[in-house]
Phi, psi and omega in degrees: 000318180296326179296317178296320179296319179294320177296317179298318179296318180297316179295321179297315179295321179295318180294318180294319181289337179279342180288138178292144178278144181274134179293142178282125178241156180293145176291156178294141179291146173278171174302139180161186182260130185222157164265135179252111191241134180290133175287342181287312189225009178061025174264152184255151174294134179206127177284160176301319173201170183276076180205156180296138178089357181286141174289148175250121180240193178243133179229164176308132181291110185237000184065027178295153175300331179285352178258006180268133181234138178264118176263132175243112183279132179285146177249131178294127183295327182281312185268344183064023179252152178295146179253189175260021180253141186218155161255146179232128176221159178296131179290152179135191186288326181288133183266357189237029177254080187267141175281137177199159173296151175297143179300335178262122180303143178087358180260164181293144177301156186224173170260134183216164174280342179281135175279140177237146181257136179236144175254128177260129177240114181287151176209179183299323186256015181129193184257143164275137177246103185259137179272126175292319180298330180261023176054040175096359174300142188255150175293135176216158178271119176261107181278123185219070179295149007270359181279178178296150175288153187241158175256120181232172174236139179189177180294132182289137174255007178084359183278171182297337181293345178262002184254141185225146175253143176248106183257120182302135183274348183266000000 
């Protein structure tokens, strides 16, 4: 009997050691105020001004009030548990300055009164921010020297330009 137990233990240990280890990824952010910073160039999302129709670009990460975004995490109606879906709006007193992809594909992201839903997918180098309205197209940093870098949505190629960090503002 002891021989069988030892064999079972040996097989169990062999099976566990043969399983690939799962990479540690950052937990999904809770609702709150964050800076959204590109993993590509450490620049933060920032609108031209706090108004409807403004383009959202990337600027040097300075912890400016214009770089603060309020994330509202969606709760599953059935399970009452938080999901990986969010609304994102400019932090501050105004309740209707929402981040969203431009209605025209290929254009820079904008501020709008319409709420847009985003899915966050964690990874080793940061989060993918996928637009539900754009059928999963992801937020990316479009580097365009000598002008300011821009925030666009498109199919992810897995590169760092599609990865984002959420740094708590508090």
